[in-house]
mmCIF file as Biopython writes it, N, C-alpha, C and O atoms, coordinates in Angstrom:
data_model
#
loop_
_atom_site.group_PDB
_atom_site.id
_atom_site.type_symbol
_atom_site.label_atom_id
_atom_site.label_alt_id
_atom_site.label_comp_id
_atom_site.label_asym_id
_atom_site.label_entity_id
_atom_site.label_seq_id
_atom_site.pdbx_PDB_ins_code
_atom_site.Cartn_x
_atom_site.Cartn_y
_atom_site.Cartn_z
_atom_site.occupancy
_atom_site.B_iso_or_equiv
_atom_site.auth_seq_id
_atom_site.auth_asym_id
_atom_site.pdbx_PDB_model_num
ATOM 1   N N  . UNK A ? 1  ? 11.108  -3.898  -11.021 1.0 0.0 1  A 1 
ATOM 2   C CA . UNK A ? 1  ? 10.369  -4.306  -10.159 1.0 0.0 1  A 1 
ATOM 3   C C  . UNK A ? 1  ? 9.193   -4.807  -10.634 1.0 0.0 1  A 1 
ATOM 4   O O  . UNK A ? 1  ? 8.797   -5.401  -9.631  1.0 0.0 1  A 1 
ATOM 5   N N  . UNK A ? 2  ? 8.515   -4.946  -11.316 1.0 0.0 2  A 1 
ATOM 6   C CA . UNK A ? 2  ? 7.062   -5.376  -12.588 1.0 0.0 2  A 1 
ATOM 7   C C  . UNK A ? 2  ? 7.373   -7.047  -12.110 1.0 0.0 2  A 1 
ATOM 8   O O  . UNK A ? 2  ? 6.689   -7.778  -11.394 1.0 0.0 2  A 1 
ATOM 9   N N  . UNK A ? 3  ? 9.160   -7.415  -13.064 1.0 0.0 3  A 1 
ATOM 10  C CA . UNK A ? 3  ? 9.379   -9.138  -12.792 1.0 0.0 3  A 1 
ATOM 11  C C  . UNK A ? 3  ? 8.914   -9.456  -11.936 1.0 0.0 3  A 1 
ATOM 12  O O  . UNK A ? 3  ? 8.021   -10.278 -12.144 1.0 0.0 3  A 1 
ATOM 13  N N  . UNK A ? 4  ? 9.144   -9.094  -10.559 1.0 0.0 4  A 1 
ATOM 14  C CA . UNK A ? 4  ? 9.022   -9.753  -9.177  1.0 0.0 4  A 1 
ATOM 15  C C  . UNK A ? 4  ? 7.235   -9.619  -8.998  1.0 0.0 4  A 1 
ATOM 16  O O  . UNK A ? 4  ? 6.391   -10.515 -9.031  1.0 0.0 4  A 1 
ATOM 17  N N  . UNK A ? 5  ? 7.075   -8.132  -8.800  1.0 0.0 5  A 1 
ATOM 18  C CA . UNK A ? 5  ? 5.891   -8.023  -8.553  1.0 0.0 5  A 1 
ATOM 19  C C  . UNK A ? 5  ? 4.515   -9.076  -8.993  1.0 0.0 5  A 1 
ATOM 20  O O  . UNK A ? 5  ? 3.980   -9.897  -8.249  1.0 0.0 5  A 1 
ATOM 21  N N  . UNK A ? 6  ? 4.163   -8.774  -10.380 1.0 0.0 6  A 1 
ATOM 22  C CA . UNK A ? 6  ? 3.170   -9.495  -10.985 1.0 0.0 6  A 1 
ATOM 23  C C  . UNK A ? 6  ? 3.203   -10.692 -10.898 1.0 0.0 6  A 1 
ATOM 24  O O  . UNK A ? 6  ? 2.112   -11.261 -10.909 1.0 0.0 6  A 1 
ATOM 25  N N  . UNK A ? 7  ? 4.412   -11.499 -10.783 1.0 0.0 7  A 1 
ATOM 26  C CA . UNK A ? 7  ? 4.297   -13.013 -10.798 1.0 0.0 7  A 1 
ATOM 27  C C  . UNK A ? 7  ? 4.079   -13.409 -9.395  1.0 0.0 7  A 1 
ATOM 28  O O  . UNK A ? 7  ? 3.844   -14.544 -8.979  1.0 0.0 7  A 1 
ATOM 29  N N  . UNK A ? 8  ? 4.176   -12.447 -8.805  1.0 0.0 8  A 1 
ATOM 30  C CA . UNK A ? 8  ? 4.232   -12.874 -7.072  1.0 0.0 8  A 1 
ATOM 31  C C  . UNK A ? 8  ? 1.811   -12.473 -6.794  1.0 0.0 8  A 1 
ATOM 32  O O  . UNK A ? 8  ? 0.922   -13.088 -6.204  1.0 0.0 8  A 1 
ATOM 33  N N  . UNK A ? 9  ? 1.854   -11.252 -7.584  1.0 0.0 9  A 1 
ATOM 34  C CA . UNK A ? 9  ? 0.273   -11.089 -7.270  1.0 0.0 9  A 1 
ATOM 35  C C  . UNK A ? 9  ? -0.620  -12.103 -7.815  1.0 0.0 9  A 1 
ATOM 36  O O  . UNK A ? 9  ? -1.686  -12.467 -7.320  1.0 0.0 9  A 1 
ATOM 37  N N  . UNK A ? 10 ? -0.013  -12.565 -9.004  1.0 0.0 10 A 1 
ATOM 38  C CA . UNK A ? 10 ? -0.401  -13.015 -9.941  1.0 0.0 10 A 1 
ATOM 39  C C  . UNK A ? 10 ? -0.171  -15.097 -9.112  1.0 0.0 10 A 1 
ATOM 40  O O  . UNK A ? 10 ? -0.720  -16.094 -9.582  1.0 0.0 10 A 1 
ATOM 41  N N  . UNK A ? 11 ? 0.310   -15.080 -8.485  1.0 0.0 11 A 1 
ATOM 42  C CA . UNK A ? 11 ? 0.407   -16.565 -7.701  1.0 0.0 11 A 1 
ATOM 43  C C  . UNK A ? 11 ? -0.466  -16.522 -6.451  1.0 0.0 11 A 1 
ATOM 44  O O  . UNK A ? 11 ? -0.833  -17.600 -5.984  1.0 0.0 11 A 1 
ATOM 45  N N  . UNK A ? 12 ? -0.794  -15.511 -5.929  1.0 0.0 12 A 1 
ATOM 46  C CA . UNK A ? 12 ? -1.608  -15.167 -4.879  1.0 0.0 12 A 1 
ATOM 47  C C  . UNK A ? 12 ? -0.972  -14.496 -3.491  1.0 0.0 12 A 1 
ATOM 48  O O  . UNK A ? 12 ? -1.405  -14.509 -2.339  1.0 0.0 12 A 1 
ATOM 49  N N  . UNK A ? 13 ? 0.388   -13.826 -4.139  1.0 0.0 13 A 1 
ATOM 50  C CA . UNK A ? 13 ? 1.348   -14.209 -2.938  1.0 0.0 13 A 1 
ATOM 51  C C  . UNK A ? 13 ? 0.772   -12.050 -2.782  1.0 0.0 13 A 1 
ATOM 52  O O  . UNK A ? 13 ? -0.263  -11.612 -3.284  1.0 0.0 13 A 1 
ATOM 53  N N  . UNK A ? 14 ? 1.684   -11.280 -2.079  1.0 0.0 14 A 1 
ATOM 54  C CA . UNK A ? 14 ? 1.637   -10.145 -1.680  1.0 0.0 14 A 1 
ATOM 55  C C  . UNK A ? 14 ? 3.146   -9.239  -1.425  1.0 0.0 14 A 1 
ATOM 56  O O  . UNK A ? 14 ? 4.338   -9.502  -1.265  1.0 0.0 14 A 1 
ATOM 57  N N  . UNK A ? 15 ? 2.497   -8.346  -1.481  1.0 0.0 15 A 1 
ATOM 58  C CA . UNK A ? 15 ? 4.037   -6.929  -2.468  1.0 0.0 15 A 1 
ATOM 59  C C  . UNK A ? 15 ? 4.454   -6.439  -0.615  1.0 0.0 15 A 1 
ATOM 60  O O  . UNK A ? 15 ? 5.549   -5.893  -0.481  1.0 0.0 15 A 1 
ATOM 61  N N  . UNK A ? 16 ? 3.674   -6.626  0.577   1.0 0.0 16 A 1 
ATOM 62  C CA . UNK A ? 16 ? 4.137   -6.154  1.811   1.0 0.0 16 A 1 
ATOM 63  C C  . UNK A ? 16 ? 4.626   -7.629  2.116   1.0 0.0 16 A 1 
ATOM 64  O O  . UNK A ? 16 ? 4.320   -8.764  1.750   1.0 0.0 16 A 1 
ATOM 65  N N  . UNK A ? 17 ? 5.849   -6.841  3.262   1.0 0.0 17 A 1 
ATOM 66  C CA . UNK A ? 17 ? 6.985   -8.169  3.807   1.0 0.0 17 A 1 
ATOM 67  C C  . UNK A ? 17 ? 6.853   -7.621  5.173   1.0 0.0 17 A 1 
ATOM 68  O O  . UNK A ? 17 ? 5.851   -7.129  5.692   1.0 0.0 17 A 1 
ATOM 69  N N  . UNK A ? 18 ? 8.089   -7.799  5.690   1.0 0.0 18 A 1 
ATOM 70  C CA . UNK A ? 18 ? 8.547   -7.930  7.022   1.0 0.0 18 A 1 
ATOM 71  C C  . UNK A ? 18 ? 7.979   -6.188  7.263   1.0 0.0 18 A 1 
ATOM 72  O O  . UNK A ? 18 ? 7.114   -5.975  8.113   1.0 0.0 18 A 1 
ATOM 73  N N  . UNK A ? 19 ? 8.414   -5.327  6.644   1.0 0.0 19 A 1 
ATOM 74  C CA . UNK A ? 19 ? 8.516   -4.229  7.498   1.0 0.0 19 A 1 
ATOM 75  C C  . UNK A ? 19 ? 7.452   -3.232  6.741   1.0 0.0 19 A 1 
ATOM 76  O O  . UNK A ? 19 ? 7.347   -2.043  7.040   1.0 0.0 19 A 1 
ATOM 77  N N  . UNK A ? 20 ? 6.557   -3.979  5.563   1.0 0.0 20 A 1 
ATOM 78  C CA . UNK A ? 20 ? 5.032   -3.189  4.867   1.0 0.0 20 A 1 
ATOM 79  C C  . UNK A ? 20 ? 5.800   -2.857  3.808   1.0 0.0 20 A 1 
ATOM 80  O O  . UNK A ? 20 ? 6.825   -3.434  3.444   1.0 0.0 20 A 1 
ATOM 81  N N  . UNK A ? 21 ? 5.169   -1.711  3.213   1.0 0.0 21 A 1 
ATOM 82  C CA . UNK A ? 21 ? 5.450   -1.387  2.136   1.0 0.0 21 A 1 
ATOM 83  C C  . UNK A ? 21 ? 6.333   -0.242  1.669   1.0 0.0 21 A 1 
ATOM 84  O O  . UNK A ? 21 ? 6.030   0.876   2.086   1.0 0.0 21 A 1 
ATOM 85  N N  . UNK A ? 22 ? 7.352   -0.355  0.886   1.0 0.0 22 A 1 
ATOM 86  C CA . UNK A ? 22 ? 7.951   0.762   1.442   1.0 0.0 22 A 1 
ATOM 87  C C  . UNK A ? 22 ? 7.555   1.389   -0.310  1.0 0.0 22 A 1 
ATOM 88  O O  . UNK A ? 22 ? 6.878   0.812   -1.162  1.0 0.0 22 A 1 
ATOM 89  N N  . UNK A ? 23 ? 8.121   2.478   -0.388  1.0 0.0 23 A 1 
ATOM 90  C CA . UNK A ? 23 ? 8.195   3.585   -1.675  1.0 0.0 23 A 1 
ATOM 91  C C  . UNK A ? 23 ? 8.066   2.636   -2.743  1.0 0.0 23 A 1 
ATOM 92  O O  . UNK A ? 23 ? 7.184   2.813   -3.583  1.0 0.0 23 A 1 
ATOM 93  N N  . UNK A ? 24 ? 8.763   1.747   -2.806  1.0 0.0 24 A 1 
ATOM 94  C CA . UNK A ? 24 ? 9.079   1.137   -3.868  1.0 0.0 24 A 1 
ATOM 95  C C  . UNK A ? 24 ? 7.877   0.165   -4.561  1.0 0.0 24 A 1 
ATOM 96  O O  . UNK A ? 24 ? 7.538   -0.073  -5.720  1.0 0.0 24 A 1 
ATOM 97  N N  . UNK A ? 25 ? 7.441   -0.245  -3.288  1.0 0.0 25 A 1 
ATOM 98  C CA . UNK A ? 25 ? 6.277   -1.123  -3.906  1.0 0.0 25 A 1 
ATOM 99  C C  . UNK A ? 25 ? 4.853   -0.428  -3.311  1.0 0.0 25 A 1 
ATOM 100 O O  . UNK A ? 25 ? 3.939   -1.056  -2.776  1.0 0.0 25 A 1 
ATOM 101 N N  . UNK A ? 26 ? 4.901   0.955   -3.530  1.0 0.0 26 A 1 
ATOM 102 C CA . UNK A ? 26 ? 3.498   1.318   -2.588  1.0 0.0 26 A 1 
ATOM 103 C C  . UNK A ? 26 ? 2.628   1.712   -4.182  1.0 0.0 26 A 1 
ATOM 104 O O  . UNK A ? 26 ? 1.445   2.053   -4.188  1.0 0.0 26 A 1 
ATOM 105 N N  . UNK A ? 27 ? 3.392   1.595   -5.339  1.0 0.0 27 A 1 
ATOM 106 C CA . UNK A ? 27 ? 2.626   1.563   -6.788  1.0 0.0 27 A 1 
ATOM 107 C C  . UNK A ? 27 ? 1.808   0.093   -6.698  1.0 0.0 27 A 1 
ATOM 108 O O  . UNK A ? 27 ? 0.590   0.234   -6.804  1.0 0.0 27 A 1 
ATOM 109 N N  . UNK A ? 28 ? 2.113   -0.823  -6.582  1.0 0.0 28 A 1 
ATOM 110 C CA . UNK A ? 28 ? 1.645   -2.015  -6.937  1.0 0.0 28 A 1 
ATOM 111 C C  . UNK A ? 28 ? 0.374   -2.415  -5.379  1.0 0.0 28 A 1 
ATOM 112 O O  . UNK A ? 28 ? -0.148  -3.507  -5.160  1.0 0.0 28 A 1 
ATOM 113 N N  . UNK A ? 29 ? 0.234   -1.375  -4.714  1.0 0.0 29 A 1 
ATOM 114 C CA . UNK A ? 29 ? -0.875  -2.057  -3.358  1.0 0.0 29 A 1 
ATOM 115 C C  . UNK A ? 29 ? -2.479  -1.975  -4.390  1.0 0.0 29 A 1 
ATOM 116 O O  . UNK A ? 29 ? -3.500  -2.602  -4.109  1.0 0.0 29 A 1 
ATOM 117 N N  . UNK A ? 30 ? -2.339  -1.192  -5.389  1.0 0.0 30 A 1 
ATOM 118 C CA . UNK A ? 30 ? -3.808  -1.097  -6.330  1.0 0.0 30 A 1 
ATOM 119 C C  . UNK A ? 30 ? -3.703  -2.159  -7.178  1.0 0.0 30 A 1 
ATOM 120 O O  . UNK A ? 30 ? -4.625  -2.008  -7.979  1.0 0.0 30 A 1 
ATOM 121 N N  . UNK A ? 31 ? -3.075  -3.192  -7.467  1.0 0.0 31 A 1 
ATOM 122 C CA . UNK A ? 31 ? -3.005  -4.540  -7.570  1.0 0.0 31 A 1 
ATOM 123 C C  . UNK A ? 31 ? -3.356  -5.393  -7.370  1.0 0.0 31 A 1 
ATOM 124 O O  . UNK A ? 31 ? -3.897  -6.374  -7.880  1.0 0.0 31 A 1 
ATOM 125 N N  . UNK A ? 32 ? -2.833  -4.792  -6.005  1.0 0.0 32 A 1 
ATOM 126 C CA . UNK A ? 32 ? -3.043  -6.563  -4.979  1.0 0.0 32 A 1 
ATOM 127 C C  . UNK A ? 32 ? -4.645  -6.184  -3.984  1.0 0.0 32 A 1 
ATOM 128 O O  . UNK A ? 32 ? -5.460  -7.022  -3.597  1.0 0.0 32 A 1 
ATOM 129 N N  . UNK A ? 33 ? -4.694  -4.807  -3.794  1.0 0.0 33 A 1 
ATOM 130 C CA . UNK A ? 33 ? -5.970  -4.203  -3.121  1.0 0.0 33 A 1 
ATOM 131 C C  . UNK A ? 33 ? -7.074  -3.935  -3.304  1.0 0.0 33 A 1 
ATOM 132 O O  . UNK A ? 33 ? -8.050  -3.870  -2.556  1.0 0.0 33 A 1 
ATOM 133 N N  . UNK A ? 34 ? -6.856  -3.687  -4.853  1.0 0.0 34 A 1 
ATOM 134 C CA . UNK A ? 34 ? -7.768  -3.020  -5.141  1.0 0.0 34 A 1 
ATOM 135 C C  . UNK A ? 34 ? -7.775  -1.090  -5.064  1.0 0.0 34 A 1 
ATOM 136 O O  . UNK A ? 34 ? -7.277  -0.489  -4.111  1.0 0.0 34 A 1 
ATOM 137 N N  . UNK A ? 35 ? -8.391  -0.430  -6.178  1.0 0.0 35 A 1 
ATOM 138 C CA . UNK A ? 35 ? -8.431  1.162   -5.113  1.0 0.0 35 A 1 
ATOM 139 C C  . UNK A ? 35 ? -9.891  1.356   -4.103  1.0 0.0 35 A 1 
ATOM 140 O O  . UNK A ? 35 ? -10.196 2.331   -3.418  1.0 0.0 35 A 1 
ATOM 141 N N  . UNK A ? 36 ? -10.431 0.417   -4.242  1.0 0.0 36 A 1 
ATOM 142 C CA . UNK A ? 36 ? -11.600 0.957   -3.066  1.0 0.0 36 A 1 
ATOM 143 C C  . UNK A ? 36 ? -10.851 0.470   -1.821  1.0 0.0 36 A 1 
ATOM 144 O O  . UNK A ? 36 ? -11.585 0.920   -0.942  1.0 0.0 36 A 1 
ATOM 145 N N  . UNK A ? 37 ? -10.402 0.184   -1.536  1.0 0.0 37 A 1 
ATOM 146 C CA . UNK A ? 37 ? -9.530  -0.469  0.112   1.0 0.0 37 A 1 
ATOM 147 C C  . UNK A ? 37 ? -8.798  0.200   -0.295  1.0 0.0 37 A 1 
ATOM 148 O O  . UNK A ? 37 ? -9.201  0.785   0.710   1.0 0.0 37 A 1 
ATOM 149 N N  . UNK A ? 38 ? -7.939  0.899   -0.842  1.0 0.0 38 A 1 
ATOM 150 C CA . UNK A ? 38 ? -6.707  2.434   -0.769  1.0 0.0 38 A 1 
ATOM 151 C C  . UNK A ? 38 ? -7.595  3.271   -0.099  1.0 0.0 38 A 1 
ATOM 152 O O  . UNK A ? 38 ? -7.329  3.716   1.018   1.0 0.0 38 A 1 
ATOM 153 N N  . UNK A ? 39 ? -8.912  3.592   -0.854  1.0 0.0 39 A 1 
ATOM 154 C CA . UNK A ? 39 ? -9.182  4.252   -0.075  1.0 0.0 39 A 1 
ATOM 155 C C  . UNK A ? 39 ? -10.182 4.839   1.071   1.0 0.0 39 A 1 
ATOM 156 O O  . UNK A ? 39 ? -10.540 5.927   1.523   1.0 0.0 39 A 1 
ATOM 157 N N  . UNK A ? 40 ? -10.471 3.069   1.312   1.0 0.0 40 A 1 
ATOM 158 C CA . UNK A ? 40 ? -10.493 3.225   2.863   1.0 0.0 40 A 1 
ATOM 159 C C  . UNK A ? 40 ? -9.295  3.614   3.870   1.0 0.0 40 A 1 
ATOM 160 O O  . UNK A ? 40 ? -9.329  4.530   4.691   1.0 0.0 40 A 1 
ATOM 161 N N  . UNK A ? 41 ? -8.172  2.677   3.622   1.0 0.0 41 A 1 
ATOM 162 C CA . UNK A ? 41 ? -7.053  2.655   4.593   1.0 0.0 41 A 1 
ATOM 163 C C  . UNK A ? 41 ? -6.629  4.533   4.696   1.0 0.0 41 A 1 
ATOM 164 O O  . UNK A ? 41 ? -5.914  4.864   5.641   1.0 0.0 41 A 1 
ATOM 165 N N  . UNK A ? 42 ? -7.099  5.622   3.721   1.0 0.0 42 A 1 
ATOM 166 C CA . UNK A ? 42 ? -7.008  6.397   3.681   1.0 0.0 42 A 1 
ATOM 167 C C  . UNK A ? 42 ? -7.573  7.522   4.795   1.0 0.0 42 A 1 
ATOM 168 O O  . UNK A ? 42 ? -7.104  8.365   5.560   1.0 0.0 42 A 1 
ATOM 169 N N  . UNK A ? 43 ? -8.991  6.948   4.359   1.0 0.0 43 A 1 
ATOM 170 C CA . UNK A ? 43 ? -9.951  7.378   4.810   1.0 0.0 43 A 1 
ATOM 171 C C  . UNK A ? 43 ? -9.833  7.221   6.155   1.0 0.0 43 A 1 
ATOM 172 O O  . UNK A ? 43 ? -9.950  8.297   6.741   1.0 0.0 43 A 1 
ATOM 173 N N  . UNK A ? 44 ? -9.617  6.142   6.975   1.0 0.0 44 A 1 
ATOM 174 C CA . UNK A ? 44 ? -9.011  6.091   8.501   1.0 0.0 44 A 1 
ATOM 175 C C  . UNK A ? 44 ? -8.369  6.566   8.655   1.0 0.0 44 A 1 
ATOM 176 O O  . UNK A ? 44 ? -8.572  7.339   9.591   1.0 0.0 44 A 1 
ATOM 177 N N  . UNK A ? 45 ? -7.285  6.643   8.143   1.0 0.0 45 A 1 
ATOM 178 C CA . UNK A ? 45 ? -5.459  7.329   8.387   1.0 0.0 45 A 1 
ATOM 179 C C  . UNK A ? 45 ? -6.019  9.174   8.242   1.0 0.0 45 A 1 
ATOM 180 O O  . UNK A ? 45 ? -5.316  10.052  8.744   1.0 0.0 45 A 1 
ATOM 181 N N  . UNK A ? 46 ? -6.813  9.380   7.795   1.0 0.0 46 A 1 
ATOM 182 C CA . UNK A ? 46 ? -7.254  10.739  7.745   1.0 0.0 46 A 1 
ATOM 183 C C  . UNK A ? 46 ? -7.765  10.876  9.331   1.0 0.0 46 A 1 
ATOM 184 O O  . UNK A ? 46 ? -7.082  11.459  10.172  1.0 0.0 46 A 1 
ATOM 185 N N  . UNK A ? 47 ? -8.964  10.307  9.607   1.0 0.0 47 A 1 
ATOM 186 C CA . UNK A ? 47 ? -9.680  9.847   10.837  1.0 0.0 47 A 1 
ATOM 187 C C  . UNK A ? 47 ? -8.570  9.784   11.974  1.0 0.0 47 A 1 
ATOM 188 O O  . UNK A ? 47 ? -8.881  10.464  12.952  1.0 0.0 47 A 1 
ATOM 189 N N  . UNK A ? 48 ? -7.470  9.194   12.066  1.0 0.0 48 A 1 
ATOM 190 C CA . UNK A ? 48 ? -6.866  8.941   13.042  1.0 0.0 48 A 1 
ATOM 191 C C  . UNK A ? 48 ? -5.790  10.281  13.074  1.0 0.0 48 A 1 
ATOM 192 O O  . UNK A ? 48 ? -5.177  10.658  14.072  1.0 0.0 48 A 1 
ATOM 193 N N  . UNK A ? 49 ? -5.741  10.798  11.924  1.0 0.0 49 A 1 
ATOM 194 C CA . UNK A ? 49 ? -4.496  11.782  11.933  1.0 0.0 49 A 1 
ATOM 195 C C  . UNK A ? 49 ? -4.583  12.762  10.938  1.0 0.0 49 A 1 
ATOM 196 O O  . UNK A ? 49 ? -3.890  12.725  9.921   1.0 0.0 49 A 1 
ATOM 197 N N  . UNK A ? 50 ? -5.726  13.983  11.281  1.0 0.0 50 A 1 
ATOM 198 C CA . UNK A ? 50 ? -6.422  14.791  10.701  1.0 0.0 50 A 1 
ATOM 199 C C  . UNK A ? 50 ? -4.922  15.652  10.030  1.0 0.0 50 A 1 
ATOM 200 O O  . UNK A ? 50 ? -4.735  15.678  8.813   1.0 0.0 50 A 1 
ATOM 201 N N  . UNK A ? 51 ? -4.032  16.259  10.928  1.0 0.0 51 A 1 
ATOM 202 C CA . UNK A ? 51 ? -3.166  16.961  10.668  1.0 0.0 51 A 1 
ATOM 203 C C  . UNK A ? 51 ? -2.164  16.502  10.093  1.0 0.0 51 A 1 
ATOM 204 O O  . UNK A ? 51 ? -1.272  17.347  10.009  1.0 0.0 51 A 1 
ATOM 205 N N  . UNK A ? 52 ? -1.761  14.936  9.389   1.0 0.0 52 A 1 
ATOM 206 C CA . UNK A ? 52 ? -0.921  14.818  8.922   1.0 0.0 52 A 1 
ATOM 207 C C  . UNK A ? 52 ? 0.134   14.540  9.037   1.0 0.0 52 A 1 
ATOM 208 O O  . UNK A ? 52 ? 0.935   14.510  8.103   1.0 0.0 52 A 1 
ATOM 209 N N  . UNK A ? 53 ? 0.445   14.211  10.461  1.0 0.0 53 A 1 
ATOM 210 C CA . UNK A ? 53 ? 2.128   14.628  10.912  1.0 0.0 53 A 1 
ATOM 211 C C  . UNK A ? 53 ? 2.356   13.039  10.983  1.0 0.0 53 A 1 
ATOM 212 O O  . UNK A ? 53 ? 3.496   12.638  10.746  1.0 0.0 53 A 1 
ATOM 213 N N  . UNK A ? 54 ? 1.556   12.297  11.229  1.0 0.0 54 A 1 
ATOM 214 C CA . UNK A ? 54 ? 1.844   10.593  11.282  1.0 0.0 54 A 1 
ATOM 215 C C  . UNK A ? 54 ? 2.625   9.848   10.198  1.0 0.0 54 A 1 
ATOM 216 O O  . UNK A ? 54 ? 1.956   8.921   9.739   1.0 0.0 54 A 1 
ATOM 217 N N  . UNK A ? 55 ? 4.358   10.024  9.416   1.0 0.0 55 A 1 
ATOM 218 C CA . UNK A ? 55 ? 4.283   9.384   8.658   1.0 0.0 55 A 1 
ATOM 219 C C  . UNK A ? 55 ? 4.326   10.121  7.277   1.0 0.0 55 A 1 
ATOM 220 O O  . UNK A ? 55 ? 4.093   9.451   6.271   1.0 0.0 55 A 1 
ATOM 221 N N  . UNK A ? 56 ? 4.593   11.389  7.165   1.0 0.0 56 A 1 
ATOM 222 C CA . UNK A ? 56 ? 3.845   12.524  6.225   1.0 0.0 56 A 1 
ATOM 223 C C  . UNK A ? 56 ? 4.125   11.922  4.974   1.0 0.0 56 A 1 
ATOM 224 O O  . UNK A ? 56 ? 5.190   11.319  5.101   1.0 0.0 56 A 1 
ATOM 225 N N  . UNK A ? 57 ? 3.733   11.811  3.965   1.0 0.0 57 A 1 
ATOM 226 C CA . UNK A ? 57 ? 4.040   11.344  2.468   1.0 0.0 57 A 1 
ATOM 227 C C  . UNK A ? 57 ? 4.561   10.237  2.130   1.0 0.0 57 A 1 
ATOM 228 O O  . UNK A ? 57 ? 5.554   10.043  1.429   1.0 0.0 57 A 1 
ATOM 229 N N  . UNK A ? 58 ? 3.537   9.136   2.895   1.0 0.0 58 A 1 
ATOM 230 C CA . UNK A ? 58 ? 4.017   7.963   3.126   1.0 0.0 58 A 1 
ATOM 231 C C  . UNK A ? 58 ? 2.991   6.925   2.314   1.0 0.0 58 A 1 
ATOM 232 O O  . UNK A ? 58 ? 2.405   7.877   1.798   1.0 0.0 58 A 1 
ATOM 233 N N  . UNK A ? 59 ? 2.435   6.020   1.885   1.0 0.0 59 A 1 
ATOM 234 C CA . UNK A ? 59 ? 1.303   5.558   1.537   1.0 0.0 59 A 1 
ATOM 235 C C  . UNK A ? 59 ? -0.118  5.795   2.424   1.0 0.0 59 A 1 
ATOM 236 O O  . UNK A ? 59 ? -1.038  6.493   1.999   1.0 0.0 59 A 1 
ATOM 237 N N  . UNK A ? 60 ? -0.148  5.007   3.896   1.0 0.0 60 A 1 
ATOM 238 C CA . UNK A ? 60 ? -0.811  5.123   4.697   1.0 0.0 60 A 1 
ATOM 239 C C  . UNK A ? 60 ? -0.045  5.530   5.881   1.0 0.0 60 A 1 
ATOM 240 O O  . UNK A ? 60 ? -0.621  5.727   6.951   1.0 0.0 60 A 1 
#
């Protein structure tokens, strides 16, 4: 995966695609967006889904 995603990110690309970010791409989100952006996304998700029932166990 690193052989694909590292060059893509270095060239200004993204790890997301037509269907979003799957479990294989999840580790690359921080490399693309940074830890602070992921923390904001998590806080929004937690506010909208406090019980954690929507798509449990996924990135966001």
